[in-house]
N, C-alpha and C positions, 0 to 999 in steps of 0.2 A: 753642597759641594765644597771642598776645602779651599778652592781658589777664590771664593766669593769676596773675602775681604781684600785680597790683592787686586781683583778685577774692579772693585768699587773705586779704586784710585785712578782707574783709567777711564772714567766716564767721558764719553764723547757722544755725538749725535750722528745717527745714520740717516741718509736720505737717498732720494732716487729721482725717477723721471716722471714727475707729475705734470698736470696741465699747467698753463701759465699762471693761473690764480692759486695754485698750490705752492706750498713752501718746501723747497728741497733743502735738506739739511746736512748733506755730506758730499764729498767729491765722489765721482762715479767709481764703480767697482773696477773699471777697466784701466786704472792708472798704475797698477803694479803693486808689489808686495815686498815688505821688509821682513826680517826675522827678529824676534825678541829672545835674548838668552834665557835658558831654562831657569836661571836664578832671578829673573825679573830685571828690575832697575829702570833706568831712563835712557839707555842707549839701545839703538837699533842697528842692524848690520845686514850685509849681504843682499841688497835689494835686486829685483829683477830689472829695474830701470831707475833713472833719476827722478821721475815723477811719482814714485810710490807713495801712497797715502794710506795703505792698509798694512797690517803686520800679522804674522803668524805667532801665536803664543803657545808654548808647551809647558804645562804645569806638571811638576813632579817627575819630569824626565831625568834620567841619570846623566844625560850628556846633551850638549848643545847641537843644533843643526850645524852642518857645514853650509857655507855660503850657497845661495842660489847659483846654479850653473846652467848654461844652455846645453840642450841635448838634441839629437836628431829627432825631428818630429815624425810621428806616424802619418799616414795618408790623411789628407783633409785638415790637418792641424798645422798651425804656424806659431812662432814665438813661444817655444817650449823651454821651460826652465824647471829644474828639480833641486830640491834641498832635502838632505836626509840626516838622521841621526840613527843610533842603533835601534831605537824603538819607534821612531816616527818619520814620516815623509810628507812633503808638500810638493805638488806638481802643478805648475801654472802653464796654461796653453790657451790659444785662441782658435776658435773654429767658427766659420761664417761671420767673422767680425765680432763675436761675443767672447769675452774672456771667461775662462773657467779656472777653478782651482780644486785640486783633489787633496783631501786631508786624509792621511792614513796613519794608523798606529797599531802597534803589536805589543801585547803585554807578556810575552813568553818568558822573559827573564826578570820580571819584577815580582816582588813578594805578593802572596795571595792577600787580597783585600786592599791593596794599594791602588789609589785612584791615579789614572794617567789621562791627561786632557790634551787634545790637539785642536786649537781654536783659531779663528780668524776675526779680526776686529779693525775698525778704522783708527788711524793714528790721532791722538789727542795732543795738541801742542803744549798743553799744561803739564802733562805727564812726560812728553818728549820734546823739550824745547829745542829749537833749531831745525826741526824736521818739517816738511810740508804738512800743513794742517788740513784735516778733513772736515772740521766743524764749520758749518755755515750758519746754523741757527739752533736755538734750544726752545722748542715750542712748549708752551704751558698747556697741560691737558684740559684745564678748565676753559680755555679760549678756543678749543678746536671743535669743528663739526665732524671731522674724521681723522683717523690716523691710519694710513694705508701702508700695509706691509706686503712686499712681493719678494719671492725668491723661487728659484728653480733648483731642485736637488735630485740627484740620483744616488741612493745608497748602493755602494758597490759590493760590500761584503760585511757581514757581522756573524761571527762564529768563533769557535775555539781556535786559538793561535796556531797550534801545531796539530790540529785534528783530534787531539785527546785532551780531555779535562783533567788537569792535575791539581786544580784548587777545588774546594768543596763548592757545590752549586750555590750556596748562600754568598760566597766570595767571588763569584764569576758572573759578570754582567756587562752590557755595553748599551750605548744609546747614541742617537744622532738628533740634534736639536738646533733650533733657532731661538735667540733670546733678545729681549730688550732690557735695558737698565733704565729705571726711572729714579729720579732724585728729588728729594724734598730738602730745600736749603736749611741751614742752621737757623733756629729760632723762628722758623715759618710754621704757623699753626701749632700742632702738638708734636712737631718733629724734634724738639729739644735743641740743646746747644750744639750738638754735633750733626744735626740733620738726620735724615733717614735715606736709605737706598733700598729699592725693591728690584729683585732680579726676576723677571718674568720669562720662564723657559717653556717653549712649545716643543714637545717631543714629536719627532718625525718617525723614528723607529726605535724599538726596544728589543734587546737580545737577552733571553733568559730572565725575563721579568714578567710578572703576571699583569694582567689588565689592572689599571688603577683609576681612582677617582681623582679628578683635579683637586689639589690642596696645597697649602703652604708646606714647604719642606724646610724652612728656616723661619722660626717664630720670634727672632730678636734681630736687631740691626747688625748687619744687613739682612733684610728679609728675603725670602725666596718662595716663588710659587711655580709649581709644575702644572702644566696644562696639556690637554689632549686635542687632537685634530677634530674629534667629533663635536667640539664646541663651535665649530665653524662649518655647518652643513651646507651652506648656500654659496660658497665661494671656493675657488681653487680647482685644479684639474686632477688631483690625486684620485686613485681608485678608492672606493669606500672601504676596501680591505686594508688600506694603508699604502704608503709609498713602497714600490717593488724594486727588486734588484735591477740595477743598470737601466732603469726606465726613468728618464727625466720627467718629473712632475712639478707643477707650478702651484704654489700657494699665493693667492692674491686676495687679500681681505682687509676690510676696515676693522681693526682690533680695538678701537676706542670703546665701543659698548661693553666689550669683555673686560677691559681694564677698569672701566667705571664700576662694574658689578664687583670685581675683586677688591678694589680699594674701598668702596662704600660699605661693604658687608664684613670687612676684616674685624676680628675680635681678639687680636693678639698684641695690640698696642701700636699697630701701624696707623699712621695718620689717615683719616677716612674722608678728607675733603679733597675733591679732585683738583681744584685750583691751586692747591699747595704743591702739586707735582709737576715736574718738567720731564721731557724725554731726555735721558742722559747718555745713552750708550746702546750699542747693539753688538752682538757676537754670535757666532755659529760654529758648529763643528761636532766633534766626537768626544765621548767620555767612556772609559772602560775601567773595569776592576778585574784583577786576576789575569789568567792566561787566555786572553780574548784578542781578536783582530777586528777592527772596525775601519771602514773606508767610506768616504762620501765625496761626490762631485758637485760643486756649488757654482752657480752662474746667475746672472740677471737679478742681482740683489738690489732692493731699494726700499726706503721708508720715506714717506712724505706726508706732510700734514695739510689739512684743508681747514682754513679758518671759518 
């Protein structure tokens, strides 16, 4: 993905609601959301509230979001906010005391083959000085017994943006995914003077893409690995056929064994020593190419470590 080098600059730690002996590593998902300009940078704007510690990022969008604004909630929902640009929207709301955010994007007016991303991530005070920090700790993978990841997501739509495909099939696709960023510090092990970054992306749904085998999609720094749900057969509440439209399903798994295997068996120059790596970030959302529309509803997100 083209945003990898830019996202590597925003490495933060994501955490959640573990037991008392577990290490929570980020502020809760329920604290609100900022917006990041399409051009990136270190300034955030338009928050849903003063305690926001998460932000929406839109990569390759031709225009910025307008500020989050309150709107009249549908039945059973409270604290409703929306932010929109010509190609993307974010919609935050609370139901039953749980905060949700809908991430939507439409590629109907972008060039065929252009990547468009609508993502959510915790705020990093190193990248965004002066804003409330989400980072609590940076656990080292070599010192952990578990790294528990939990999220609930309902894919709302993935399909052609206007009902008719106007780009070739090869240039038309979409996905919903959750990701962790792992960081190896400069001069640590074989990570070199600049260090290394590994983006671990777990696909939730794919549109117009064939079944795939988990593999590295970026074989130089920053590295990237695409993974599949079938690598976690004993945890989570999703149907075996995959996450379904408008049905909230929960992934709740210890991902440490999987990360150990990926790192220790890499043959592309990635540092292969687990203790050289720290949890560095997390992000989630949608990616599309061509004239596609993708939407997803996220809630109950957490990552926490067990020493």
